[in-house]
N, C-alpha and C positions, 0 to 999 in steps of 0.2 A: 441475531448477534448485532449489537449496536456498533457504532463507529469506534468507540473507545476500545471495546473488546477486540475488534478487528485490528486496530492499530497495535494493541498489545500483542496479539498473536503474531503479527509481522515482525515486531521487535524481538519477540522470543525466538522466532525462526532465524532472524538475522544473527542473533547472539549464538545460537546453536551452530550455524554455518561458519561463523568466525572461529569458534572453538574447533570445529572439524578442520578448518584451514590451517590452524596452528599445529594440529596433531598430524596433519598429512605429511607423508614422506616425499611423495612425488610432487614436483613443481606444478605439473598440469592439474593435479587434484587440489593443491593449495590455491591455485588461481581460480579454479572452478568455484570452490566454496567461498572464496573472498568476493568474487564477482556476484555470486548469488546472494551473499549476505548484504552487499551494497544495494542490490536491486530491491531486496526486501525492506531494507531500511528506508530507501527512497519512497517505496510504495506506502510505507507506514506514515511518512511525513505528508503524503499527498491525499490520504483518505479524507480528512476533514475538509480540505479545499474542494475535492471532487464532490463531496456530499453537498456542500454549499452551492456549487455551480449547478448541480442537478436540481436542487430545490428551487433556485432562481428560474431555471428553465421550465420547471413544472408550473411555477406561479405565473410565468409569462404565457405559457400555453393556456392556462386556466383563464387568464384575463382575456385572451383573444377569443376563447370559447364563449365566455360570458358576454362579450361585446357583440358577438354574432347572434346571440339569443335574444 
């Protein structure tokens, strides 16, 4: 699964939990689904950034390894 698919999955799940929050009768259930939806949306927004950071770290480690050889 690539980053775009993963972000789409998180967005889909966030929308799903927002719908569940709107349909929930109990306040505690509404808050749970709303909070979960927000966390999933936040994660979706960070996926590309985290991938870029991980790639830069891998490249830095590879450069260090190449310099030692």
